[in-house]
N, CA, C and O atoms as CSV, one atom per row, in Angstrom:
chain,resi,resn,atom,element,x,y,z
A,1,MET,N,N,-12.721,19.775,-65.972
A,1,MET,CA,C,-11.303,19.655,-65.729
A,1,MET,C,C,-10.776,20.959,-65.126
A,1,MET,O,O,-11.029,22.044,-65.650
A,2,LEU,N,N,-10.058,20.839,-64.046
A,2,LEU,CA,C,-9.515,22.014,-63.368
A,2,LEU,C,C,-8.197,22.439,-64.010
A,2,LEU,O,O,-7.385,21.605,-64.409
A,3,SER,N,N,-8.003,23.747,-64.100
A,3,SER,CA,C,-6.738,24.277,-64.601
A,3,SER,C,C,-5.701,24.252,-63.477
A,3,SER,O,O,-6.048,24.049,-62.314
A,4,LYS,N,N,-4.442,24.456,-63.823
A,4,LYS,CA,C,-3.381,24.482,-62.816
A,4,LYS,C,C,-3.593,25.617,-61.807
A,4,LYS,O,O,-3.312,25.462,-60.619
A,5,THR,N,N,-4.087,26.747,-62.290
A,5,THR,CA,C,-4.367,27.885,-61.402
A,5,THR,C,C,-5.482,27.538,-60.422
A,5,THR,O,O,-5.396,27.873,-59.241
A,6,GLN,N,N,-6.529,26.868,-60.906
A,6,GLN,CA,C,-7.642,26.476,-60.036
A,6,GLN,C,C,-7.184,25.442,-59.010
A,6,GLN,O,O,-7.588,25.499,-57.849
A,7,ILE,N,N,-6.344,24.499,-59.433
A,7,ILE,CA,C,-5.830,23.488,-58.507
A,7,ILE,C,C,-4.985,24.156,-57.425
A,7,ILE,O,O,-5.105,23.815,-56.248
A,8,ARG,N,N,-4.139,25.095,-57.811
A,8,ARG,CA,C,-3.310,25.819,-56.839
A,8,ARG,C,C,-4.200,26.557,-55.835
A,8,ARG,O,O,-3.927,26.548,-54.634
A,9,PHE,N,N,-5.263,27.195,-56.330
A,9,PHE,CA,C,-6.198,27.910,-55.460
A,9,PHE,C,C,-6.870,26.943,-54.480
A,9,PHE,O,O,-6.956,27.228,-53.286
A,10,LEU,N,N,-7.345,25.800,-54.987
A,10,LEU,CA,C,-8.034,24.829,-54.129
A,10,LEU,C,C,-7.077,24.203,-53.108
A,10,LEU,O,O,-7.482,23.927,-51.979
A,11,LYS,N,N,-5.831,23.980,-53.485
A,11,LYS,CA,C,-4.843,23.467,-52.530
A,11,LYS,C,C,-4.672,24.437,-51.365
A,11,LYS,O,O,-4.605,24.024,-50.208
A,12,SER,N,N,-4.603,25.720,-51.680
A,12,SER,CA,C,-4.431,26.714,-50.609
A,12,SER,C,C,-5.674,26.779,-49.724
A,12,SER,O,O,-5.563,26.958,-48.512
A,13,GLU,N,N,-6.851,26.635,-50.322
A,13,GLU,CA,C,-8.093,26.653,-49.544
A,13,GLU,C,C,-8.219,25.400,-48.672
A,13,GLU,O,O,-8.781,25.463,-47.579
A,14,ALA,N,N,-7.706,24.279,-49.142
A,14,ALA,CA,C,-7.841,23.010,-48.419
A,14,ALA,C,C,-6.813,22.861,-47.298
A,14,ALA,O,O,-6.947,21.989,-46.439
A,15,HIS,N,N,-5.801,23.703,-47.310
A,15,HIS,CA,C,-4.693,23.547,-46.358
A,15,HIS,C,C,-5.168,23.464,-44.906
A,15,HIS,O,O,-4.678,22.625,-44.151
A,16,HIS,N,N,-6.103,24.308,-44.507
A,16,HIS,CA,C,-6.539,24.360,-43.106
A,16,HIS,C,C,-7.671,23.383,-42.783
A,16,HIS,O,O,-8.064,23.270,-41.622
A,17,LEU,N,N,-8.200,22.676,-43.782
A,17,LEU,CA,C,-9.317,21.759,-43.554
A,17,LEU,C,C,-8.853,20.480,-42.860
A,17,LEU,O,O,-7.694,20.078,-42.969
A,18,HIS,N,N,-9.778,19.857,-42.149
A,18,HIS,CA,C,-9.533,18.563,-41.529
A,18,HIS,C,C,-10.299,17.508,-42.315
A,18,HIS,O,O,-11.319,17.826,-42.928
A,19,PRO,N,N,-9.833,16.254,-42.315
A,19,PRO,CA,C,-10.569,15.203,-43.035
A,19,PRO,C,C,-11.994,15.054,-42.497
A,19,PRO,O,O,-12.220,15.003,-41.288
A,20,ILE,N,N,-12.938,14.988,-43.420
A,20,ILE,CA,C,-14.348,14.850,-43.060
A,20,ILE,C,C,-14.767,13.386,-43.108
A,20,ILE,O,O,-15.537,12.922,-42.266
A,21,VAL,N,N,-14.256,12.664,-44.099
A,21,VAL,CA,C,-14.610,11.256,-44.288
A,21,VAL,C,C,-13.345,10.429,-44.114
A,21,VAL,O,O,-12.267,10.803,-44.576
A,22,MET,N,N,-13.501,9.294,-43.435
A,22,MET,CA,C,-12.368,8.391,-43.252
A,22,MET,C,C,-12.731,7.020,-43.808
A,22,MET,O,O,-13.768,6.450,-43.470
A,23,ILE,N,N,-11.868,6.509,-44.657
A,23,ILE,CA,C,-12.093,5.207,-45.287
A,23,ILE,C,C,-11.216,4.190,-44.576
A,23,ILE,O,O,-9.997,4.344,-44.502
A,24,GLY,N,N,-11.851,3.148,-44.056
A,24,GLY,CA,C,-11.121,2.129,-43.308
A,24,GLY,C,C,-10.894,0.876,-44.124
A,24,GLY,O,O,-10.801,0.922,-45.350
A,25,THR,N,N,-10.808,-0.243,-43.427
A,25,THR,CA,C,-10.503,-1.519,-44.078
A,25,THR,C,C,-11.645,-2.019,-44.953
A,25,THR,O,O,-11.422,-2.841,-45.842
A,26,ASN,N,N,-12.870,-1.534,-44.718
A,26,ASN,CA,C,-14.006,-1.962,-45.535
A,26,ASN,C,C,-14.017,-1.298,-46.903
A,26,ASN,O,O,-14.783,-1.702,-47.778
A,27,GLY,N,N,-13.190,-0.300,-47.096
A,27,GLY,CA,C,-13.102,0.350,-48.400
A,27,GLY,C,C,-14.291,1.257,-48.684
A,27,GLY,O,O,-14.860,1.866,-47.778
A,28,LEU,N,N,-14.653,1.333,-49.953
A,28,LEU,CA,C,-15.724,2.235,-50.397
A,28,LEU,C,C,-17.076,1.546,-50.315
A,28,LEU,O,O,-17.566,1.029,-51.319
A,29,SER,N,N,-17.677,1.530,-49.158
A,29,SER,CA,C,-19.017,0.956,-49.020
A,29,SER,C,C,-20.047,1.989,-49.459
A,29,SER,O,O,-19.706,3.150,-49.685
A,30,ASP,N,N,-21.288,1.577,-49.579
A,30,ASP,CA,C,-22.362,2.506,-49.951
A,30,ASP,C,C,-22.506,3.618,-48.917
A,30,ASP,O,O,-22.764,4.770,-49.267
A,31,ALA,N,N,-22.338,3.269,-47.647
A,31,ALA,CA,C,-22.458,4.278,-46.584
A,31,ALA,C,C,-21.360,5.330,-46.714
A,31,ALA,O,O,-21.617,6.519,-46.524
A,32,VAL,N,N,-20.160,4.909,-47.032
A,32,VAL,CA,C,-19.053,5.857,-47.213
A,32,VAL,C,C,-19.327,6.752,-48.424
A,32,VAL,O,O,-19.084,7.958,-48.372
A,33,GLN,N,N,-19.826,6.173,-49.499
A,33,GLN,CA,C,-20.150,6.973,-50.697
A,33,GLN,C,C,-21.223,8.015,-50.380
A,33,GLN,O,O,-21.148,9.146,-50.861
A,34,LYS,N,N,-22.212,7.647,-49.580
A,34,LYS,CA,C,-23.259,8.605,-49.192
A,34,LYS,C,C,-22.670,9.739,-48.373
A,34,LYS,O,O,-23.028,10.900,-48.571
A,35,GLU,N,N,-21.759,9.409,-47.442
A,35,GLU,CA,C,-21.109,10.437,-46.628
A,35,GLU,C,C,-20.275,11.386,-47.489
A,35,GLU,O,O,-20.283,12.598,-47.274
A,36,ILE,N,N,-19.558,10.830,-48.462
A,36,ILE,CA,C,-18.759,11.662,-49.361
A,36,ILE,C,C,-19.667,12.580,-50.167
A,36,ILE,O,O,-19.359,13.758,-50.348
A,37,ASN,N,N,-20.782,12.046,-50.649
A,37,ASN,CA,C,-21.734,12.849,-51.420
A,37,ASN,C,C,-22.291,13.995,-50.584
A,37,ASN,O,O,-22.370,15.129,-51.058
A,38,LEU,N,N,-22.679,13.705,-49.341
A,38,LEU,CA,C,-23.188,14.750,-48.448
A,38,LEU,C,C,-22.125,15.803,-48.164
A,38,LEU,O,O,-22.412,17.001,-48.159
A,39,ALA,N,N,-20.896,15.350,-47.928
A,39,ALA,CA,C,-19.801,16.279,-47.639
A,39,ALA,C,C,-19.530,17.187,-48.837
A,39,ALA,O,O,-19.331,18.390,-48.668
A,40,LEU,N,N,-19.520,16.624,-50.045
A,40,LEU,CA,C,-19.287,17.430,-51.243
A,40,LEU,C,C,-20.429,18.405,-51.493
A,40,LEU,O,O,-20.201,19.537,-51.920
A,41,ASP,N,N,-21.658,17.970,-51.228
A,41,ASP,CA,C,-22.806,18.870,-51.400
A,41,ASP,C,C,-22.724,20.072,-50.472
A,41,ASP,O,O,-23.033,21.194,-50.875
A,42,SER,N,N,-22.310,19.842,-49.232
A,42,SER,CA,C,-22.320,20.945,-48.276
A,42,SER,C,C,-21.015,21.735,-48.236
A,42,SER,O,O,-21.031,22.926,-47.924
A,43,HIS,N,N,-19.891,21.099,-48.546
A,43,HIS,CA,C,-18.598,21.786,-48.418
A,43,HIS,C,C,-17.892,22.075,-49.743
A,43,HIS,O,O,-17.043,22.965,-49.800
A,44,GLU,N,N,-18.219,21.354,-50.792
A,44,GLU,CA,C,-17.580,21.432,-52.115
A,44,GLU,C,C,-16.147,20.907,-52.113
A,44,GLU,O,O,-15.769,20.147,-53.005
A,45,LEU,N,N,-15.353,21.296,-51.134
A,45,LEU,CA,C,-13.947,20.896,-51.055
A,45,LEU,C,C,-13.770,20.078,-49.779
A,45,LEU,O,O,-13.978,20.584,-48.677
A,46,VAL,N,N,-13.383,18.803,-49.935
A,46,VAL,CA,C,-13.271,17.938,-48.761
A,46,VAL,C,C,-11.947,17.183,-48.757
A,46,VAL,O,O,-11.368,16.884,-49.801
A,47,LYS,N,N,-11.495,16.889,-47.547
A,47,LYS,CA,C,-10.355,16.012,-47.354
A,47,LYS,C,C,-10.892,14.656,-46.923
A,47,LYS,O,O,-11.807,14.562,-46.106
A,48,ILE,N,N,-10.302,13.605,-47.493
A,48,ILE,CA,C,-10.705,12.239,-47.186
A,48,ILE,C,C,-9.473,11.485,-46.707
A,48,ILE,O,O,-8.456,11.442,-47.398
A,49,LYS,N,N,-9.568,10.893,-45.525
A,49,LYS,CA,C,-8.457,10.092,-44.995
A,49,LYS,C,C,-8.606,8.668,-45.531
A,49,LYS,O,O,-9.646,8.031,-45.364
A,50,LEU,N,N,-7.541,8.181,-46.180
A,50,LEU,CA,C,-7.612,6.903,-46.884
A,50,LEU,C,C,-7.137,5.712,-46.070
A,50,LEU,O,O,-7.175,4.587,-46.568
A,51,GLY,N,N,-6.701,5.912,-44.868
A,51,GLY,CA,C,-6.274,4.784,-44.040
A,51,GLY,C,C,-4.924,4.242,-44.463
A,51,GLY,O,O,-4.264,4.801,-45.340
A,52,GLN,N,N,-4.523,3.163,-43.843
A,52,GLN,CA,C,-3.194,2.587,-44.072
A,52,GLN,C,C,-3.219,1.576,-45.218
A,52,GLN,O,O,-2.887,0.405,-45.032
A,53,LEU,N,N,-3.612,2.035,-46.388
A,53,LEU,CA,C,-3.672,1.182,-47.569
A,53,LEU,C,C,-2.457,1.445,-48.455
A,53,LEU,O,O,-1.888,2.536,-48.406
A,54,PRO,N,N,-2.048,0.466,-49.264
A,54,PRO,CA,C,-0.959,0.704,-50.214
A,54,PRO,C,C,-1.328,1.806,-51.212
A,54,PRO,O,O,-2.507,2.056,-51.464
A,55,ASP,N,N,-0.317,2.453,-51.769
A,55,ASP,CA,C,-0.545,3.570,-52.698
A,55,ASP,C,C,-1.410,3.179,-53.891
A,55,ASP,O,O,-2.224,3.985,-54.343
A,56,GLU,N,N,-1.255,1.960,-54.411
A,56,GLU,CA,C,-2.048,1.532,-55.570
A,56,GLU,C,C,-3.541,1.483,-55.214
A,56,GLU,O,O,-4.391,1.918,-55.991
A,57,GLU,N,N,-3.839,0.947,-54.026
A,57,GLU,CA,C,-5.237,0.884,-53.581
A,57,GLU,C,C,-5.787,2.284,-53.334
A,57,GLU,O,O,-6.938,2.564,-53.669
A,58,GLN,N,N,-4.979,3.160,-52.754
A,58,GLN,CA,C,-5.410,4.541,-52.534
A,58,GLN,C,C,-5.732,5.222,-53.858
A,58,GLN,O,O,-6.743,5.914,-53.972
A,59,ALA,N,N,-4.881,5.031,-54.851
A,59,ALA,CA,C,-5.108,5.643,-56.168
A,59,ALA,C,C,-6.401,5.114,-56.786
A,59,ALA,O,O,-7.160,5.877,-57.382
A,60,ALA,N,N,-6.655,3.814,-56.646
A,60,ALA,CA,C,-7.884,3.224,-57.189
A,60,ALA,C,C,-9.113,3.768,-56.473
A,60,ALA,O,O,-10.134,4.035,-57.107
A,61,ILE,N,N,-9.020,3.933,-55.156
A,61,ILE,CA,C,-10.142,4.475,-54.384
A,61,ILE,C,C,-10.422,5.922,-54.796
A,61,ILE,O,O,-11.578,6.303,-54.982
A,62,ILE,N,N,-9.371,6.722,-54.937
A,62,ILE,CA,C,-9.544,8.120,-55.353
A,62,ILE,C,C,-10.205,8.188,-56.724
A,62,ILE,O,O,-11.116,8.987,-56.943
A,63,GLU,N,N,-9.746,7.352,-57.639
A,63,GLU,CA,C,-10.319,7.313,-58.988
A,63,GLU,C,C,-11.798,6.941,-58.935
A,63,GLU,O,O,-12.620,7.556,-59.614
A,64,ASP,N,N,-12.139,5.932,-58.126
A,64,ASP,CA,C,-13.540,5.512,-57.986
A,64,ASP,C,C,-14.397,6.627,-57.395
A,64,ASP,O,O,-15.509,6.876,-57.861
A,65,ILE,N,N,-13.877,7.297,-56.368
A,65,ILE,CA,C,-14.628,8.389,-55.745
A,65,ILE,C,C,-14.914,9.477,-56.769
A,65,ILE,O,O,-16.049,9.939,-56.892
A,66,CYS,N,N,-13.895,9.882,-57.497
A,66,CYS,CA,C,-14.061,10.965,-58.486
A,66,CYS,C,C,-15.041,10.565,-59.582
A,66,CYS,O,O,-15.853,11.381,-60.018
A,67,ARG,N,N,-14.969,9.311,-60.030
A,67,ARG,CA,C,-15.872,8.844,-61.081
A,67,ARG,C,C,-17.319,8.780,-60.570
A,67,ARG,O,O,-18.230,9.294,-61.219
A,68,ILE,N,N,-17.523,8.163,-59.434
A,68,ILE,CA,C,-18.877,7.973,-58.892
A,68,ILE,C,C,-19.496,9.306,-58.478
A,68,ILE,O,O,-20.671,9.553,-58.747
A,69,GLN,N,N,-18.713,10.167,-57.825
A,69,GLN,CA,C,-19.229,11.437,-57.309
A,69,GLN,C,C,-19.170,12.564,-58.343
A,69,GLN,O,O,-19.631,13.673,-58.075
A,70,GLN,N,N,-18.608,12.289,-59.517
A,70,GLN,CA,C,-18.416,13.302,-60.557
A,70,GLN,C,C,-17.677,14.510,-59.984
A,70,GLN,O,O,-18.081,15.660,-60.159
A,71,ALA,N,N,-16.577,14.201,-59.293
A,71,ALA,CA,C,-15.779,15.215,-58.611
A,71,ALA,C,C,-14.405,15.297,-59.258
A,71,ALA,O,O,-14.039,14.467,-60.091
A,72,GLU,N,N,-13.658,16.307,-58.860
A,72,GLU,CA,C,-12.310,16.531,-59.374
A,72,GLU,C,C,-11.287,16.234,-58.280
A,72,GLU,O,O,-11.456,16.639,-57.130
A,73,PHE,N,N,-10.236,15.529,-58.650
A,73,PHE,CA,C,-9.131,15.257,-57.740
A,73,PHE,C,C,-8.236,16.491,-57.692
A,73,PHE,O,O,-7.838,17.009,-58.736
A,74,VAL,N,N,-7.914,16.967,-56.484
A,74,VAL,CA,C,-7.066,18.145,-56.316
A,74,VAL,C,C,-5.644,17.727,-55.957
A,74,VAL,O,O,-4.693,18.115,-56.636
A,75,GLN,N,N,-5.493,16.935,-54.887
A,75,GLN,CA,C,-4.159,16.488,-54.494
A,75,GLN,C,C,-4.259,15.356,-53.492
A,75,GLN,O,O,-5.312,15.102,-52.906
A,76,LYS,N,N,-3.121,14.678,-53.310
A,76,LYS,CA,C,-2.992,13.636,-52.291
A,76,LYS,C,C,-1.672,13.860,-51.580
A,76,LYS,O,O,-0.615,13.948,-52.205
A,77,ILE,N,N,-1.751,13.951,-50.269
A,77,ILE,CA,C,-0.556,14.083,-49.445
A,77,ILE,C,C,-0.625,12.990,-48.386
A,77,ILE,O,O,-1.532,12.982,-47.553
A,78,GLY,N,N,0.321,12.081,-48.418
A,78,GLY,CA,C,0.309,10.971,-47.468
A,78,GLY,C,C,-0.925,10.119,-47.657
A,78,GLY,O,O,-1.145,9.560,-48.732
A,79,HIS,N,N,-1.727,10.018,-46.620
A,79,HIS,CA,C,-2.960,9.223,-46.678
A,79,HIS,C,C,-4.200,10.098,-46.765
A,79,HIS,O,O,-5.304,9.646,-46.465
A,80,ILE,N,N,-4.021,11.356,-47.178
A,80,ILE,CA,C,-5.128,12.301,-47.272
A,80,ILE,C,C,-5.312,12.734,-48.723
A,80,ILE,O,O,-4.360,13.160,-49.378
A,81,ALA,N,N,-6.547,12.620,-49.221
A,81,ALA,CA,C,-6.880,13.079,-50.573
A,81,ALA,C,C,-7.796,14.290,-50.466
A,81,ALA,O,O,-8.638,14.368,-49.572
A,82,VAL,N,N,-7.622,15.234,-51.387
A,82,VAL,CA,C,-8.483,16.413,-51.455
A,82,VAL,C,C,-9.299,16.306,-52.739
A,82,VAL,O,O,-8.754,16.140,-53.830
A,83,ILE,N,N,-10.631,16.406,-52.580
A,83,ILE,CA,C,-11.568,16.256,-53.695
A,83,ILE,C,C,-12.446,17.496,-53.764
A,83,ILE,O,O,-12.819,18.058,-52.734
A,84,TYR,N,N,-12.777,17.924,-54.988
A,84,TYR,CA,C,-13.620,19.113,-55.188
A,84,TYR,C,C,-14.765,18.780,-56.138
A,84,TYR,O,O,-14.576,18.115,-57.156
A,85,ARG,N,N,-15.960,19.260,-55.780
A,85,ARG,CA,C,-17.109,19.208,-56.691
A,85,ARG,C,C,-17.928,20.467,-56.455
A,85,ARG,O,O,-18.376,20.730,-55.339
A,86,SER,N,N,-18.117,21.229,-57.502
A,86,SER,CA,C,-18.870,22.479,-57.405
A,86,SER,C,C,-20.342,22.191,-57.127
A,86,SER,O,O,-20.915,21.243,-57.663
A,87,ASN,N,N,-20.938,23.018,-56.286
A,87,ASN,CA,C,-22.365,22.936,-55.998
A,87,ASN,C,C,-23.004,24.246,-56.452
A,87,ASN,O,O,-22.855,25.265,-55.778
A,88,PRO,N,N,-23.718,24.239,-57.592
A,88,PRO,CA,C,-24.260,25.499,-58.118
A,88,PRO,C,C,-25.278,26.170,-57.186
A,88,PRO,O,O,-25.470,27.384,-57.260
A,89,GLU,N,N,-25.929,25.395,-56.315
A,89,GLU,CA,C,-26.930,25.968,-55.414
A,89,GLU,C,C,-26.297,26.657,-54.207
A,89,GLU,O,O,-26.796,27.686,-53.750
A,90,LYS,N,N,-25.204,26.100,-53.690
A,90,LYS,CA,C,-24.516,26.659,-52.519
A,90,LYS,C,C,-23.047,26.868,-52.854
A,90,LYS,O,O,-22.188,26.118,-52.391
A,91,LYS,N,N,-22.764,27.867,-53.643
A,91,LYS,CA,C,-21.396,28.130,-54.091
A,91,LYS,C,C,-20.552,28.645,-52.925
A,91,LYS,O,O,-20.862,29.685,-52.345
A,92,ARG,N,N,-19.488,27.918,-52.582
A,92,ARG,CA,C,-18.589,28.341,-51.493
A,92,ARG,C,C,-17.287,28.907,-52.015
A,92,ARG,O,O,-16.666,29.751,-51.370
A,93,TYR,N,N,-16.870,28.440,-53.193
A,93,TYR,CA,C,-15.588,28.859,-53.748
A,93,TYR,C,C,-15.792,29.441,-55.135
A,93,TYR,O,O,-16.485,28.870,-55.977
A,94,SER,N,N,-15.180,30.580,-55.347
A,94,SER,CA,C,-15.189,31.203,-56.666
A,94,SER,C,C,-13.825,30.941,-57.300
A,94,SER,O,O,-12.835,31.597,-56.978
A,95,LEU,N,N,-13.799,29.971,-58.207
A,95,LEU,CA,C,-12.536,29.556,-58.807
A,95,LEU,C,C,-11.993,30.612,-59.763
A,95,LEU,O,O,-12.756,31.243,-60.495
A,96,PRO,N,N,-10.678,30.803,-59.757
A,96,PRO,CA,C,-10.079,31.720,-60.741
A,96,PRO,C,C,-10.199,31.117,-62.139
A,96,PRO,O,O,-10.369,29.907,-62.285
A,97,LYS,N,N,-10.110,31.952,-63.150
A,97,LYS,CA,C,-10.225,31.477,-64.534
A,97,LYS,C,C,-8.993,30.783,-65.012
A,97,LYS,O,O,-8.943,30.331,-66.156
């Protein structure tokens, strides 16, 4: 679980990032999950574009991604979600305490 300070830090780090994965009308397919996993392994902090889905569906997709990928939800702005998962082998971000 991320603290408020860690979330604030990750939000500032994610500000300049562009979405790496885009989820379309097919939703969370296995191929999309693999792409998210690869992105989290290499980048730790990723933006995911959720497409033109209703807010309830977006929230369900974010919840599924975090559960399946064992990742932390950072924020959602519009149709973009920011997700974080630490990679102990390739540490890119040193989170504040």
